[in-house]
N, C-alpha and C positions, 0 to 999 in steps of 0.2 A: 363374297368370294362364290365364286363359281366351281362344280364338283366336274373335272375333267378326268375323264375316262377315255383310252385311246388301244386300239387292240393293234399289236405292231407284228410285224412279220420278223420272225429271227433275225435276221439279212439286217433289219433297221432297227430294232430295238435300242441298239446303244448309242444310235444318233439321236434316237428319239428322248433317251432318258440323259443324255450330257446335256440335249438342248434344255429341256426343264429344269436339271440340276444349276444350270448356269445363269437360266433367266431370275430377276429378282422377284419378279412379280409370281413365282411360282414356290409352292411350300409342300408339306404333307403327302411328298413323295414317294409312292408304293410300286412295286414290280412283282408282279408272280409269274414267275417263269412256264411258261407249257400251259397259264390257264386257259388261252382263248382254243375254242375247238371249230369254229366256224365263222368266221375264217382263221385258220391255225396260225398261232401265236404267243406272244405274250402279253399279259394284261398289265399295264402302265397307268395310273392315278396320279393324280395332284388336287389341291387346291390353287384355284388361280385368282390372284386379284380380276377384277372386271377390266378396269383400265388395259391389262396387257392381255386378255384372252383373244385380240383379233389380230395382234404380234403373233402372239405364241399358236395360234390355229394354222395365219400364213405360213411359218416355218413349218410345221408338221403337215402340210397338204404339198410344201416344195419337197416331203421326203415320201409323198407319195403314197402316205396312209390314208388319206383320203378313197383312194382307190381301191389299195389290196389291203386295207385295213378295216379300220374304222374310227371315228371319233365322235365323243358324243359330250354335250354341255347340259350343267345341271345347277338352277340357281340352288346356294345353302342360306336356309334363312337363319340359321344359329352359327356360331362356327368359336366356340372358346379355346382360342389358343393364343398365345404370345407369336410364332409362329405367324400364323396367319395377319396378325396385326402389325408385324416388321415387316411381312410380304405387300403388305397393302399401302403401309408406308413409303417403301422405297419403290412401287409402281408410278410411272410420272402421271399425272392430271390427278381427277377424281373420278372414282369409281360413276359418280352418280351422271358425267358429262361423259362417259366412255360409248361408244356405239357400238358395239357387239355385229358385225356387218352378217356371219351365218347364223346367228340367232333371230337378226330381224328378216332376214330372208326364209328361213322356216318359219316364223311366226307369218308373217304376211302370208307367204305362199298357201298355208293350210288357211287361212281365213280371205281368203278371193276363190277357194272353189264354190263351183253351181252347184249343189246338192240338195236335197232334200230339206235338213235341218235350216238351210239357209233360207231357202224358199218359203217356209214354214213363218220362220220368225220376223222376215220381209212381211210377208201376208199378213201374218196377224197385226203387224206393227199399223200398218196403211188401214185395216180395217176398224183398229182402236181407234187411229187419226179420224173416219172417217165417223163413228159414232160422236167423237168429239166435234166434230163440225157440225152436224145435225142437230146435236145436243147443245152446243155451244159450251163445253166441257172443256175450260183449258185443263183441268187435272186428267183427263182423260187423252188431249192433247201431249201433255205430259208425260206421260206412261207411253205414249206411242212411243216418243221419240228418245225413248231410253230403253224400250226394247229393241229399236231398229240397228240392225245389224249391218248397215251399208257403208261404214267405215272402216272395215275390212277393208273390201273390195277398191275402196277409193285408196287407202295405206298402200295395199300392195299395185295400184296400178302407178301412185309416185316412186315406190320403189324401184319397180319395173323400168320407169322412166331413166331412173338417175343411173342406174345399174346395168343398164340397157339390157336387160332381161327380156326378150320377148314373149317367154312363155308365162310371166308374172303378168305384163300387161295384157295378153290373150285373154287370161284364165279372169282377170278382173272385170275388162271391158266383156267378156259373157256375162259375169255373173250379174252386172249392173243389166246391160241389154237384156237379157231375159225376166232378172229378179221382177222391176218395175215394173214392165209393162205386165206381167200377169197378175203381180200386187192389187195394181189399180184394175187390173180387168174382173178379179175378184171382188174388188170394193164397189166398182159399179155394179157389179150384181149381186151384193150384198143390198147394195140401195134402192137397187128396183123392186126385190121381194121386199124389202122394209116400208117401201111405197104401195104396194098391193096392198100389204095387210094392215096396212095404217097406224104404224110405229110413228110416223112423221107428217106433215103437211109438206108438201111438192115447192111450200114457201118459204121451208124452213132456212134457207141461205138467203133469202132475196133479201133487199134491204140492207145500209150498213151499221156501222155500231158492235160489231159481232166481235167477238172473243179470237176468233179462227180466221179472222181478217188478215191479220199477217201472212197466211201463208201463200196468199197469191199477191197483196201489196206489196211489186216488186220496187226497190229505191236501193240508192248506194248504201247503206246500212246492210243490205241482203250481203253484199257482197262484203262489205267489213267485218261483219260477223261470222262468215263464212273463212274469211282468211285468217281470224284469229283462231276461230274452232279448227282448223285444217293447222296451223301452226302447233297450237296446244296439244293435239293429236299426236302428232308426229314426235314433239320432243316427250310426251308422254311414254310414247312404244320405245323410243331408245334411250331410255334412262331408265327404263323400267320400272315407272312410275303409274302403273295403270291405273292408280285409283284418280286419277286427272280427266279417264276417258270419260267417266258418266258425264262433268262438267261438259265434253265438248259434244257427247249425244243429247246432252239438251238442248246446246246452241244452236244445231245445225238444223235446217227446216226441212230438210227433203223430206223426210215420211210426211210430214203436215200437209205438204206441198202435194205431193203424190195422193194423199186421201184425198184432199180435194177436190182434185182433178176426177176422180172415182165419182165422188157422189155430184158435183158439179156439172157432168157429164149429162147423168142421168136428168139433172133437173133444167137441163136447156141454158145454163147459165155458162155459155160459150167463151165469154169475155174473162170470167172468171177462172175457164178451163188453160186460156191461152195464158193466163197473167201468172196461176201455178206450175206449170209447165213452163215457162221462163226463171219461176223461182228456184224450182228443183234443177236446172241446168245451171243456174247461177253459183247454186249452191254447192254443186259438185264441181264444175269447174274452181271456185275459188279455193275448196280444201285441198283439189291436189295439186293448183300452182304451189301452194303457201307449204305443202307437205313436202314437195319437190324440191322449194326454197330450201327449208329449213334443212334436208340430205346433204343437199349440196353446200351449204354452211358449216354444217358440223361436221362435215368428213370430207366435201369434194370428191376427190378421185385417187384416191388413197392408192386400192386394188382393185382391179378388174373383179366384178360377178361373178363367181361359181355356183355350178350346180352340185 
């Protein structure tokens, strides 16, 4: 269940209350007259079945409440109520399969922003990947993959494409376009300093048989894994099953490839730089293509995107 809170101007509160009272997926309806001060109006609250949320939000927005009032959705972790159980039973479909577009737009919009936190996490992840490359440590590479925040902008890019939201596409492209080059440059600088101080030999990545070689060895499985990871990631985001995202992070080879680029460039292994760059591009393209396809198949063009 989701907790819905609506700030309603006085001239539209009856319409909002009537809509929620009549909808089979809403219950626990509360109205507090005059409770809202800015913007002024009544406060209306309800518990809403996840599978009904998108339809209810659309109807409320048609009343102009997103412009002249306010609509807030929050996840309810536990609801002990026969009325809530009945609302979930009556609502069509299954909550785990429901896509709440406004929730998805808000979530991916936040994660697509280029900010200091995103840059810090991506840079640290690439540095960890660089350490994993020169020490041939699969555990360190795994940690770097889990730490990498790049799936957020890739998911936002997919949502932007499907919903025709140019702002999401631009923000996500900026985050990826600035974040990875910066993280790679810092990793290269760290590799150069490590070489000068004797932390590792220049031949650390030469030869074959290293655990980190998968980061630059491009093949059909690179695309297969990226497509599967993108599919699972978007299914996880649209169904609120966030635990599955950890497996997605481990599957995608973006951060190891970026870290390998920084290390290999300093050590003069230019063929591996090209291979890692190709691996990075294939992984990102595969994730975006798969995530976009999942969105189209799950919900299609039910309604236009809205800011």
